[in-house]
SETORZA-353952 format. One record per residue (C-alpha): residue number from 1; residue in one letter; x negated, y negated, z negated. Coordinates in Angstrom, 3 decimals. Layout:
N
> n	res	xx	yy	zz
> NUM	A	X	Y	Z
...
This chain:
226
> n	res	xx	yy	zz
> 1	M	-8.758	-17.104	0.504
> 2	L	-8.063	-13.482	-0.845
> 3	I	-9.245	-13.635	-4.754
> 4	T	-7.407	-10.148	-5.548
> 5	A	-5.668	-7.272	-4.394
> 6	A	-3.931	-4.219	-5.818
> 7	V	-3.337	-0.771	-3.281
> 8	C	-0.896	1.291	-4.461
> 9	P	1.132	4.437	-2.709
> 10	H	4.905	3.987	-1.318
> 11	P	6.761	7.455	-1.990
> 12	P	10.285	7.117	-3.152
> 13	L	9.605	9.181	-6.364
> 14	L	7.575	6.746	-7.522
> 15	L	11.232	5.390	-8.454
> 16	P	12.133	6.955	-11.546
> 17	E	15.895	6.968	-10.287
> 18	V	14.998	8.823	-7.480
> 19	A	13.024	11.097	-9.146
> 20	G	15.376	12.188	-12.106
> 21	A	14.140	14.984	-13.844
> 22	A	10.775	14.924	-11.848
> 23	A	10.109	11.451	-13.037
> 24	P	7.228	12.397	-15.767
> 25	E	5.246	14.107	-13.476
> 26	L	4.523	10.688	-11.770
> 27	D	4.136	8.777	-14.807
> 28	A	0.568	8.331	-15.002
> 29	L	0.704	6.859	-11.277
> 30	R	3.413	4.802	-12.019
> 31	A	1.547	3.350	-14.969
> 32	A	-1.547	2.814	-13.103
> 33	C	0.319	0.806	-10.419
> 34	D	1.838	-1.131	-13.135
> 35	R	-1.568	-2.154	-14.086
> 36	A	-2.968	-3.017	-10.796
> 37	V	-0.072	-5.482	-10.069
> 38	A	0.047	-6.623	-13.521
> 39	A	-3.585	-7.883	-12.682
> 40	L	-2.389	-9.434	-9.811
> 41	V	0.138	-11.819	-11.634
> 42	A	-2.426	-12.534	-14.407
> 43	A	-4.734	-14.103	-11.416
> 44	E	-2.442	-17.090	-10.862
> 45	P	-2.737	-16.842	-7.210
> 46	D	-1.044	-19.188	-5.192
> 47	R	0.633	-16.846	-2.788
> 48	L	1.644	-13.262	-3.409
> 49	V	1.742	-11.355	-0.172
> 50	V	3.134	-7.450	-0.214
> 51	V	1.558	-5.613	3.055
> 52	G	2.483	-2.413	4.185
> 53	A	2.879	-0.267	7.784
> 54	G	6.323	-0.306	9.789
> 55	E	7.528	0.203	12.998
> 56	R	6.331	-3.333	14.388
> 57	A	4.802	-6.198	13.547
> 58	A	6.784	-8.372	11.556
> 59	R	6.745	-11.308	8.807
> 60	H	9.708	-11.117	5.933
> 61	G	10.386	-13.668	3.771
> 62	A	10.879	-13.867	0.151
> 63	D	14.715	-12.795	0.195
> 64	A	14.160	-9.685	2.140
> 65	G	15.447	-6.732	0.794
> 66	G	14.988	-2.660	1.588
> 67	S	17.218	0.361	0.969
> 68	L	16.088	4.033	0.094
> 69	I	19.127	5.340	2.055
> 70	A	17.372	6.665	4.796
> 71	H	15.320	8.871	2.123
> 72	G	18.422	10.186	1.000
> 73	V	19.275	7.915	-2.256
> 74	D	21.814	4.919	-1.582
> 75	I	19.538	2.415	-3.448
> 76	G	18.840	-1.004	-2.802
> 77	V	15.824	-3.425	-3.653
> 78	G	16.131	-6.776	-3.415
> 79	P	19.187	-8.391	-1.422
> 80	A	20.883	-7.229	1.349
> 81	P	20.842	-6.705	4.288
> 82	A	17.851	-3.632	3.841
> 83	V	15.321	-4.662	6.427
> 84	L	12.090	-3.668	4.867
> 85	P	10.354	-0.461	5.644
> 86	L	9.805	1.889	2.923
> 87	P	6.399	0.557	1.920
> 88	L	7.656	-2.505	1.468
> 89	T	10.725	-1.321	-0.397
> 90	V	8.326	-0.150	-2.847
> 91	G	6.149	-2.695	-3.060
> 92	R	9.301	-4.927	-3.857
> 93	W	10.425	-2.464	-6.427
> 94	L	6.799	-2.594	-8.077
> 95	A	6.503	-6.750	-7.858
> 96	E	9.863	-7.299	-9.428
> 97	R	8.990	-4.221	-12.290
> 98	A	6.288	-6.853	-13.100
> 99	G	8.075	-10.204	-13.151
> 100	A	6.596	-10.910	-9.854
> 101	A	8.132	-12.645	-7.154
> 102	P	6.267	-12.631	-3.640
> 103	D	6.216	-15.054	-0.977
> 104	A	6.147	-12.933	1.795
> 105	Y	6.342	-9.111	3.130
> 106	V	4.191	-8.199	6.085
> 107	E	5.046	-5.832	8.026
> 108	V	2.013	-4.155	10.332
> 109	D	2.626	-1.977	13.228
> 110	R	1.393	1.706	12.217
> 111	A	0.203	2.035	15.218
> 112	A	-1.924	-1.102	15.303
> 113	R	-5.712	-1.484	16.996
> 114	S	-7.682	-1.696	13.889
> 115	E	-9.065	-4.909	15.362
> 116	E	-5.628	-6.375	15.341
> 117	C	-5.004	-5.543	11.275
> 118	L	-8.413	-7.025	10.985
> 119	V	-7.603	-10.268	12.121
> 120	S	-3.997	-10.122	10.738
> 121	G	-5.660	-9.862	7.246
> 122	A	-7.933	-12.623	7.824
> 123	E	-4.961	-14.784	8.711
> 124	L	-3.520	-14.114	5.597
> 125	A	-6.687	-15.002	3.366
> 126	R	-6.588	-18.462	5.080
> 127	S	-2.888	-19.208	4.038
> 128	A	-3.651	-20.569	0.799
> 129	P	-6.423	-21.310	-1.372
> 130	R	-5.883	-18.615	-3.796
> 131	V	-4.305	-15.334	-1.820
> 132	A	-3.018	-12.114	-3.902
> 133	M	-2.433	-8.555	-1.546
> 134	L	-0.132	-5.714	-2.860
> 135	V	-1.293	-3.298	-0.228
> 136	M	0.965	-0.480	0.097
> 137	G	0.024	2.916	1.812
> 138	D	-0.450	6.766	1.170
> 139	G	-3.287	8.744	2.006
> 140	S	-2.991	12.079	4.255
> 141	A	0.436	14.117	4.141
> 142	R	-1.445	17.299	4.925
> 143	R	-3.352	18.065	2.013
> 144	T	-2.366	21.093	0.719
> 145	E	0.820	23.705	1.650
> 146	R	3.556	21.647	-0.180
> 147	S	2.788	18.308	2.023
> 148	P	4.834	17.235	4.226
> 149	G	2.673	18.202	7.536
> 150	H	0.832	21.587	7.942
> 151	I	-1.994	21.864	6.181
> 152	D	-5.457	20.107	7.864
> 153	E	-9.008	20.956	6.530
> 154	R	-9.995	17.479	7.334
> 155	A	-7.424	15.976	4.883
> 156	A	-9.203	16.099	1.731
> 157	G	-12.232	14.598	3.070
> 158	Y	-10.363	11.837	4.534
> 159	D	-8.897	10.920	1.270
> 160	T	-12.114	10.835	-0.664
> 161	G	-13.557	8.630	1.917
> 162	V	-10.480	6.235	1.640
> 163	A	-10.879	6.770	-2.137
> 164	D	-14.779	5.910	-2.330
> 165	A	-13.915	2.790	0.228
> 166	L	-11.345	1.376	-2.616
> 167	A	-13.551	2.021	-5.318
> 168	G	-16.582	0.145	-4.055
> 169	A	-14.679	-2.525	-2.006
> 170	D	-16.060	-1.181	0.678
> 171	V	-14.658	-3.622	3.607
> 172	G	-16.972	-2.022	6.424
> 173	A	-15.663	1.727	5.534
> 174	L	-12.110	0.824	5.416
> 175	S	-12.462	-1.712	8.923
> 176	A	-14.189	1.696	10.084
> 177	L	-10.910	4.045	10.058
> 178	D	-9.899	5.753	13.256
> 179	P	-6.414	4.934	13.854
> 180	V	-6.163	8.685	15.960
> 181	L	-7.936	10.763	13.016
> 182	A	-4.890	8.893	10.763
> 183	R	-2.385	9.809	12.757
> 184	E	-3.443	13.128	13.058
> 185	L	-3.463	13.692	9.204
> 186	M	-0.403	11.630	8.807
> 187	A	-2.178	9.052	6.856
> 188	A	0.189	6.205	6.638
> 189	G	-1.711	3.570	4.806
> 190	R	-4.550	3.046	7.312
> 191	A	-3.044	0.001	9.235
> 192	A	-2.322	-1.537	5.578
> 193	W	-6.025	-0.675	4.316
> 194	Q	-7.364	-2.343	7.397
> 195	T	-5.256	-5.490	7.193
> 196	L	-6.793	-5.674	3.368
> 197	A	-10.497	-5.302	5.149
> 198	G	-9.827	-8.246	7.188
> 199	A	-8.630	-10.153	4.161
> 200	A	-11.462	-9.505	2.060
> 201	D	-14.307	-9.670	4.364
> 202	G	-16.670	-11.871	3.225
> 203	A	-14.735	-12.514	-0.288
> 204	G	-17.395	-10.621	-2.644
> 205	L	-14.400	-8.713	-4.226
> 206	T	-15.639	-5.906	-6.528
> 207	G	-13.183	-2.330	-6.870
> 208	T	-11.997	-0.093	-9.141
> 209	L	-10.197	2.925	-8.473
> 210	L	-7.169	3.403	-10.945
> 211	A	-5.996	6.779	-9.297
> 212	H	-6.441	9.498	-6.696
> 213	E	-3.590	11.981	-6.734
> 214	A	-1.762	14.374	-4.737
> 215	P	0.660	15.945	-6.620
> 216	Y	2.816	16.957	-3.487
> 217	G	0.348	17.400	-0.937
> 218	V	-0.053	13.816	0.042
> 219	G	-2.716	11.899	-1.175
> 220	Y	-2.093	8.717	-3.287
> 221	F	-4.122	5.851	-4.609
> 222	V	-4.117	3.032	-7.150
> 223	A	-7.012	0.286	-6.770
> 224	L	-7.666	-3.036	-7.788
> 225	W	-10.060	-5.158	-6.168
> 226	S	-10.878	-8.619	-7.615
C-alpha cells in the first residue's frame, strides 16, 4: 500500500556541481526537494521506489546508476554502467543526498497510455505493505520565451492544473491528464504522475505543494503526499 510519495523535478541543474555559479538560483527548489525526500525516509517504508519517464518501460535494480554526460556534464550518479534515464538519475541523486537507498528504479515509457500508467502504479502499491514513491517529473517546457520549446499559451494553465492536483492529492485530475496535450506542451512528467495516481488510488493521502516554479521556462513542482 502506498503510504507516502514525493514529487520532484529533474533538471540537471538541480545538482550544484552542474549548475556551477548558477546553483543559488535553484536553492529554494533544491531545499523543497530535500524536505520532501526526507519525509519519505522519516515514514520508514518497507519499500522506496523511484519512478520517472524514459524511452521504454523497465525496472532497474537498487544498484542501477546513471550519468549526465548526455547533458554535457561528465558526472555519474551511482555505480556504472549508466542505465538510468535523466529523471531516475536525478532521483537517485536526491535519494542519496537524503541518505536513502531505494529498492528499485521504475522507468515508465513516456509515451505510455494513461491506463498503462495507472495499472503500473497500482502494481507498485501492492508490492509491499508500506510503499513510498519518489516521483520525478517536469511540467511544460513551453512556459516562456526562455523555454526549451516555443512558448505555448496553454502551458501556464496546464501547469497550474498539475500544481492544483498535486496540492490536493487529486488522483482523478492526474489520471485525466491528456497524453497528447502533455506531448504537445513538452510536459515530461505526465506518465510518472499518472503512475503515482494509480498507486495512490484509494490510499486516502493528502497533499502539500512545496514548490511551483518556472525559473528557466519549464514548470517545476515539489509536492508531498502522506
